[in-house]
DOKOLMI-506120 format. One record per residue (C-alpha): residue in one letter; x, y, z. Coordinates in Angstrom, 1 decimal, decimal comma. Example, Ala and Ser with C-alpha at 12.3 -4.5 7.8 and 13.67 -1.06 7.14 Angstrom:
REC	r	u	v	w
REC	a	12,3	-4,5	7,8
REC	s	13,7	-1,1	7,1
END
This chain:
REC	r	u	v	w
REC	m	-9,2	-19,0	-1,1
REC	n	-7,1	-18,4	2,0
REC	k	-6,0	-14,8	1,7
REC	i	-3,5	-13,4	4,3
REC	t	-2,8	-10,0	2,7
REC	n	-3,8	-8,6	-0,7
REC	d	-1,0	-10,6	-2,4
REC	i	-0,2	-13,4	0,0
REC	y	-2,1	-16,6	0,1
REC	y	-2,1	-19,8	2,2
REC	i	-1,6	-23,0	0,1
REC	g	-0,9	-25,5	2,9
REC	v	-2,6	-28,7	4,0
REC	n	-4,0	-30,4	7,1
REC	d	-2,9	-34,0	8,0
REC	h	-5,4	-36,0	10,1
REC	e	-3,9	-39,4	9,2
REC	i	-0,6	-38,9	11,1
REC	d	-0,4	-40,5	14,6
REC	l	3,2	-39,6	15,6
REC	f	4,9	-36,4	14,4
REC	e	8,6	-36,9	13,8
REC	g	8,0	-40,5	14,8
REC	q	7,6	-39,7	18,5
REC	y	5,1	-36,9	19,3
REC	d	1,5	-37,8	19,8
REC	v	-0,7	-35,4	17,7
REC	p	-4,3	-36,3	18,4
REC	n	-5,5	-33,2	16,5
REC	g	-3,2	-33,8	13,5
REC	m	-0,7	-31,5	11,9
REC	a	-0,7	-28,6	9,4
REC	y	2,1	-28,3	6,8
REC	n	2,0	-24,7	5,8
REC	s	3,0	-23,3	2,5
REC	y	2,5	-19,8	1,1
REC	i	2,5	-17,9	-2,2
REC	i	3,1	-14,2	-3,0
REC	m	1,5	-13,0	-6,2
REC	d	3,4	-10,0	-7,6
REC	e	5,1	-9,1	-10,9
REC	k	7,1	-12,3	-10,0
REC	i	5,5	-15,1	-8,0
REC	a	7,2	-16,8	-5,0
REC	v	6,1	-20,0	-3,3
REC	f	7,3	-20,6	0,2
REC	d	8,2	-24,3	1,0
REC	t	6,4	-27,4	0,0
REC	v	4,5	-30,0	2,1
REC	d	4,7	-33,6	3,2
REC	q	5,0	-36,3	0,6
REC	n	1,5	-37,6	1,3
REC	f	-0,1	-34,4	0,1
REC	t	1,6	-33,7	-3,3
REC	a	-1,6	-33,6	-5,4
REC	q	-3,5	-31,4	-3,0
REC	w	-0,6	-29,0	-2,6
REC	l	-0,1	-28,7	-6,4
REC	s	-3,8	-28,2	-6,8
REC	n	-3,8	-25,4	-4,2
REC	i	-1,0	-23,6	-6,1
REC	k	-2,9	-23,9	-9,4
REC	q	-6,1	-22,4	-7,9
REC	i	-4,2	-19,3	-6,9
REC	l	-2,0	-19,0	-10,1
REC	a	-4,8	-19,4	-12,6
REC	d	-2,9	-19,2	-15,9
REC	r	0,4	-17,9	-14,4
REC	k	3,5	-19,7	-13,4
REC	p	5,7	-19,3	-10,3
REC	d	9,1	-17,7	-10,7
REC	y	10,6	-18,9	-7,4
REC	l	10,4	-21,7	-4,8
REC	i	11,9	-20,4	-1,6
REC	v	13,2	-23,3	0,6
REC	q	13,4	-22,1	4,2
REC	h	13,7	-25,5	5,8
REC	m	14,8	-28,9	4,5
REC	e	12,9	-31,3	6,9
REC	p	10,9	-33,6	4,7
REC	d	7,5	-32,5	6,0
REC	h	8,4	-29,2	4,2
REC	s	10,8	-30,2	1,4
REC	a	9,4	-33,5	0,1
REC	n	7,9	-32,0	-3,0
REC	i	10,8	-29,9	-4,3
REC	l	11,4	-32,4	-7,2
REC	n	7,6	-32,5	-7,9
REC	f	7,5	-28,7	-8,0
REC	i	10,5	-28,7	-10,4
REC	k	8,7	-31,2	-12,7
REC	e	5,6	-29,1	-12,7
REC	y	7,3	-25,7	-13,1
REC	p	10,7	-26,4	-14,7
REC	e	11,4	-22,7	-15,4
REC	a	11,2	-21,6	-11,7
REC	k	14,3	-20,9	-9,7
REC	i	14,9	-22,7	-6,4
REC	v	16,0	-20,2	-3,7
REC	g	18,1	-21,3	-0,7
REC	n	21,4	-20,9	1,0
REC	a	24,6	-22,9	0,7
REC	k	23,5	-25,4	3,4
REC	t	20,1	-25,7	1,8
REC	f	21,6	-26,9	-1,5
REC	g	23,9	-29,3	0,3
REC	m	20,8	-30,9	1,9
REC	i	18,8	-30,9	-1,4
REC	a	21,7	-33,0	-2,8
REC	n	21,4	-35,4	0,2
REC	f	17,6	-35,9	-0,1
REC	f	17,4	-35,9	-4,0
REC	e	20,2	-38,0	-5,4
REC	g	21,3	-36,9	-8,8
REC	l	19,1	-33,8	-8,9
REC	d	21,0	-31,3	-11,0
REC	l	19,6	-27,8	-10,2
REC	a	22,1	-26,2	-12,7
REC	d	20,7	-22,9	-13,7
REC	k	17,6	-23,3	-11,5
REC	k	19,6	-22,5	-8,3
REC	l	19,5	-19,1	-6,7
REC	e	21,8	-19,0	-3,7
REC	v	21,2	-16,3	-1,1
REC	k	23,3	-15,0	1,8
REC	e	22,3	-13,5	5,1
REC	g	20,6	-10,1	4,7
REC	e	20,3	-10,3	0,9
REC	t	17,1	-9,3	-0,7
REC	l	15,0	-10,5	-3,6
REC	s	12,5	-8,3	-5,4
REC	l	9,2	-9,7	-6,7
REC	g	8,0	-6,2	-7,8
REC	k	6,4	-4,3	-5,0
REC	h	7,3	-7,1	-2,5
REC	e	11,0	-6,9	-1,4
REC	l	12,0	-10,1	0,4
REC	k	14,9	-10,1	3,0
REC	f	16,5	-13,3	4,1
REC	v	17,2	-13,7	7,8
REC	f	19,3	-16,8	8,6
REC	a	18,2	-18,8	11,7
REC	p	20,8	-21,6	12,0
REC	m	19,9	-24,4	14,4
REC	v	16,3	-23,2	14,8
REC	h	16,3	-26,1	14,6
REC	w	18,4	-27,3	11,6
REC	p	21,6	-25,6	10,3
REC	e	20,1	-24,4	7,0
REC	v	17,0	-22,7	8,4
REC	m	16,3	-19,2	7,2
REC	f	13,3	-16,8	7,7
REC	t	12,1	-14,5	5,0
REC	y	10,8	-11,0	5,7
REC	d	8,4	-9,3	3,3
REC	m	9,3	-5,6	3,7
REC	n	6,1	-4,5	1,9
REC	d	3,4	-6,4	3,9
REC	k	5,6	-6,6	7,0
REC	v	5,2	-10,4	7,1
REC	l	7,8	-12,8	8,7
REC	f	7,8	-16,3	7,2
REC	s	9,4	-18,0	10,2
REC	a	10,0	-21,6	9,2
REC	d	9,4	-23,9	12,2
REC	a	9,6	-21,1	14,7
REC	f	6,3	-20,1	16,2
REC	g	4,9	-23,4	15,1
REC	k	2,6	-25,8	17,0
REC	f	1,1	-29,2	16,9
REC	g	-2,4	-29,5	15,5
REC	a	-4,2	-29,1	12,2
REC	l	-5,6	-25,7	11,3
REC	d	-9,2	-26,9	11,2
REC	v	-9,1	-27,7	14,9
REC	d	-9,7	-25,0	17,5
REC	e	-7,4	-25,3	20,5
REC	d	-5,2	-23,2	22,8
REC	w	-2,1	-22,0	21,0
REC	a	0,3	-21,8	23,9
REC	c	-0,3	-25,4	25,2
REC	e	0,6	-27,1	21,9
REC	a	3,2	-24,5	20,9
REC	r	5,0	-25,0	24,2
REC	r	5,0	-28,8	23,8
REC	y	6,2	-28,4	20,2
REC	y	8,9	-25,9	21,2
REC	f	10,4	-27,8	24,1
REC	g	10,2	-31,1	22,3
REC	i	11,7	-30,0	19,0
REC	v	13,5	-26,7	19,5
REC	g	14,2	-26,7	23,2
REC	k	17,9	-27,5	23,1
REC	y	18,6	-24,5	20,9
REC	g	17,7	-21,6	23,2
REC	v	20,8	-19,6	22,5
REC	q	20,2	-19,8	18,7
REC	v	16,5	-18,8	19,2
REC	q	17,6	-15,8	21,3
REC	a	20,0	-14,8	18,5
REC	v	17,3	-14,9	15,8
REC	l	14,8	-13,1	18,1
REC	k	17,3	-10,2	18,3
REC	k	17,3	-10,1	14,5
REC	a	13,5	-10,1	14,5
REC	a	13,4	-7,2	17,0
REC	a	14,9	-5,0	14,3
REC	l	12,0	-5,7	11,9
REC	d	8,5	-4,2	11,9
REC	i	6,5	-7,5	12,0
REC	q	2,8	-7,4	11,7
REC	t	2,1	-11,0	10,7
REC	i	4,0	-14,2	11,4
REC	c	3,6	-17,1	8,9
REC	p	5,1	-20,3	10,4
REC	l	5,4	-23,7	8,8
REC	h	3,1	-25,3	11,3
REC	g	0,1	-23,9	13,2
REC	p	-2,0	-20,8	12,6
REC	i	-0,9	-17,5	11,0
REC	l	-0,3	-15,0	13,9
REC	k	-1,7	-11,5	13,3
REC	e	-2,9	-10,1	16,6
REC	d	-1,1	-9,5	19,9
REC	l	2,3	-10,6	18,4
REC	g	4,0	-9,4	21,7
REC	y	2,3	-12,3	23,4
REC	y	3,9	-14,9	21,1
REC	l	7,3	-13,1	21,0
REC	g	7,2	-12,8	24,8
REC	l	6,6	-16,5	25,2
REC	y	9,4	-17,4	22,8
REC	n	11,7	-15,1	24,7
REC	t	10,9	-16,8	28,0
REC	w	11,1	-20,3	26,6
REC	s	14,4	-19,7	24,8
REC	s	16,1	-18,0	27,8
REC	y	15,0	-20,9	30,0
REC	g	12,9	-18,5	32,1
REC	v	9,9	-19,3	34,3
REC	e	6,7	-19,0	32,5
REC	s	4,2	-19,8	35,2
REC	e	4,4	-19,7	39,0
REC	g	4,0	-23,2	40,3
REC	i	5,6	-26,6	41,0
REC	f	5,7	-29,7	38,8
REC	i	5,9	-33,1	40,5
REC	a	7,0	-35,9	38,2
REC	y	6,9	-39,4	39,7
REC	t	7,3	-43,1	38,9
REC	s	5,9	-45,7	41,3
REC	v	6,0	-49,5	41,2
REC	y	3,6	-50,5	43,9
REC	g	2,0	-47,2	44,7
REC	n	4,1	-46,0	47,7
REC	t	6,1	-43,4	45,8
REC	k	2,9	-42,2	44,2
REC	k	1,4	-41,8	47,7
REC	a	4,3	-39,7	48,7
REC	a	4,1	-37,5	45,6
REC	e	0,3	-37,0	46,1
REC	l	0,9	-36,1	49,8
REC	l	3,4	-33,5	48,8
REC	r	0,9	-32,1	46,2
REC	d	-1,8	-31,9	48,9
REC	k	0,5	-30,1	51,4
REC	l	1,6	-27,6	48,7
REC	l	-2,0	-26,8	47,9
REC	e	-2,8	-26,4	51,6
REC	k	0,0	-23,9	51,9
REC	g	-1,4	-21,8	49,0
REC	c	0,8	-22,9	46,1
REC	p	-0,8	-21,2	43,0
REC	k	-0,4	-24,3	40,8
REC	v	0,8	-27,9	41,4
REC	a	1,0	-30,1	38,3
REC	i	1,6	-33,8	38,8
REC	a	2,3	-36,6	36,4
REC	d	2,8	-40,4	36,5
REC	l	5,6	-40,6	33,9
REC	a	4,7	-44,2	33,0
REC	r	1,1	-43,2	32,0
REC	e	1,2	-39,7	30,8
REC	d	2,6	-38,2	27,6
REC	m	6,3	-37,7	28,1
REC	a	6,4	-34,6	25,9
REC	e	3,7	-33,0	28,1
REC	s	5,8	-33,7	31,2
REC	v	8,9	-32,2	29,6
REC	e	6,8	-29,1	28,8
REC	d	5,6	-28,8	32,4
REC	a	9,1	-29,1	33,7
REC	f	10,2	-26,1	31,6
REC	r	7,0	-24,2	32,3
REC	y	7,3	-24,0	36,1
REC	g	10,2	-22,8	38,2
REC	k	10,3	-25,7	40,6
REC	l	10,4	-29,5	39,9
REC	v	10,1	-32,4	42,3
REC	i	11,4	-35,8	41,1
REC	a	9,9	-38,8	43,0
REC	t	11,2	-42,1	41,9
REC	t	12,3	-45,6	43,0
REC	t	15,7	-47,2	43,0
REC	y	15,7	-49,8	40,3
REC	n	18,5	-52,1	39,3
REC	a	20,9	-49,9	41,4
REC	d	19,7	-47,0	39,1
REC	i	16,4	-45,3	38,8
REC	f	13,1	-46,4	37,2
REC	p	13,3	-46,3	33,4
REC	f	10,5	-43,8	32,7
REC	m	12,2	-41,3	35,1
REC	k	15,6	-41,9	33,5
REC	h	14,0	-41,2	30,1
REC	f	12,4	-38,0	31,5
REC	i	15,6	-36,6	33,0
REC	l	17,6	-37,4	29,8
REC	d	14,9	-35,5	27,8
REC	l	15,4	-32,5	30,2
REC	t	19,2	-32,5	30,2
REC	e	19,6	-32,8	26,4
REC	r	17,3	-29,8	26,1
REC	n	19,6	-27,7	28,4
REC	y	17,3	-27,7	31,4
REC	q	18,5	-24,9	33,7
REC	n	17,6	-22,1	36,2
REC	r	15,4	-24,4	38,3
REC	t	15,0	-25,6	41,9
REC	i	14,7	-29,4	42,2
REC	g	13,6	-31,5	45,1
REC	i	13,8	-35,3	45,4
REC	i	11,7	-38,0	46,9
REC	e	13,5	-41,3	46,7
REC	n	12,3	-44,8	47,5
REC	g	14,4	-48,0	48,0
REC	s	13,6	-51,1	50,0
REC	w	17,2	-52,0	51,0
REC	a	19,6	-49,6	49,3
REC	p	18,1	-46,3	48,3
REC	m	20,2	-44,8	45,5
REC	a	17,7	-42,7	43,5
REC	a	18,7	-39,3	44,9
REC	k	22,4	-39,9	44,2
REC	v	21,6	-41,1	40,6
REC	v	19,3	-38,2	39,9
REC	k	21,8	-35,5	41,1
REC	g	24,5	-37,2	39,0
REC	m	22,3	-36,9	35,9
REC	f	22,0	-33,1	36,4
REC	e	25,6	-32,5	37,2
REC	k	26,3	-30,7	33,9
REC	s	23,1	-28,6	34,0
REC	k	23,4	-24,9	34,7
REC	n	21,9	-23,1	37,7
REC	i	20,2	-26,0	39,4
REC	t	19,4	-25,4	43,1
REC	w	18,7	-28,5	45,1
REC	t	16,4	-28,4	48,1
REC	e	18,0	-29,1	51,4
REC	t	15,3	-31,6	52,2
REC	t	15,4	-35,0	50,4
REC	v	12,6	-37,4	51,3
REC	s	14,0	-40,9	51,6
REC	i	11,5	-43,7	51,8
REC	k	12,3	-47,3	52,6
REC	s	9,4	-49,3	51,0
REC	a	6,4	-47,4	52,4
REC	v	5,6	-43,9	53,7
REC	k	6,0	-43,7	57,4
REC	s	5,6	-41,0	60,0
REC	e	9,2	-39,8	59,6
REC	n	8,6	-39,4	55,8
REC	i	5,4	-37,4	56,4
REC	a	7,6	-35,0	58,5
REC	q	10,1	-34,9	55,6
REC	i	7,4	-34,2	53,1
REC	e	6,1	-31,4	55,3
REC	a	9,6	-29,9	55,5
REC	l	10,0	-30,2	51,7
REC	a	6,7	-28,4	51,1
REC	e	7,8	-25,6	53,4
REC	e	11,1	-25,2	51,6
REC	l	9,5	-25,2	48,2
REC	m	7,0	-22,5	49,2
REC	k	9,8	-20,1	50,3
END
């Protein structure tokens, strides 16, 4: 029995069958779909789980309930990995109320054609409360973190914040791994575009006395909450988390790779605290996006390709710009055998990005690294170390 507080229990599931989360993110350690229940005079269940785990989830609920029945299903987020079993819950517990906001119920109608909630529906507004007995629940709306209907629920009695997808991470709960690494990849991949909205809800959370965070993915957070809140503040304000430089490269015949690795070596010689480097064609793209946001300086090394840039680099830059990449210094290493255009294309792709500082030095290679390029790489390393 997974007890969180005297009255709050974990009833979620682990998924080790999944290969790609949301159809794109590699999850070698699986995923957790978290669900919770508060046992009080009235009983509230928080969110459902993925459609592949209906029987296990309903069984988890029954183990906690014994001979009782739930009064409420609180729907904080309508993504199918959390909402898929709303109808199954209603069939199992027809007398329970479904709690959500106006946008929640609009989405329920989209996902469950013909489902008439009628007198089962309890629509709540921002800041409203729901009493279970000694547990008083307050609803904190979190629009676009990262869907428009998202809301958090704060249990004023146990000082628990049910935080929907916020503070979530990749990985099942029966796997021991570093929280920040997979929470960062999750955040920038899935929530990263919505920094302004995350900042807004963090301000709301700052007014609450939070002792436990119960997200819809990843572990329950109880200790050193300042650490997690601090990281979310840095991430959502597009601040620099770690001192260092990330070099992202694509290379056709190895010459651009040679230049990128030479820059890495020179930066390390000059005492750079951390140089991360990635071949975008071979490494996980979400990991590279994560590193670009983690460090304050980025070097893009790529070839001219069809009068444009190499496809993996184009994908990478689009991933950054659609997530509002900003407040960074960027250097460029371009390669082109007869008409180098990569630097021009790269700068054009970032023209709508805020607070981008370009290095004065651009390394421009024609086919292979030559002595003049080594001098340029030395100059770029000096500039990046300032």
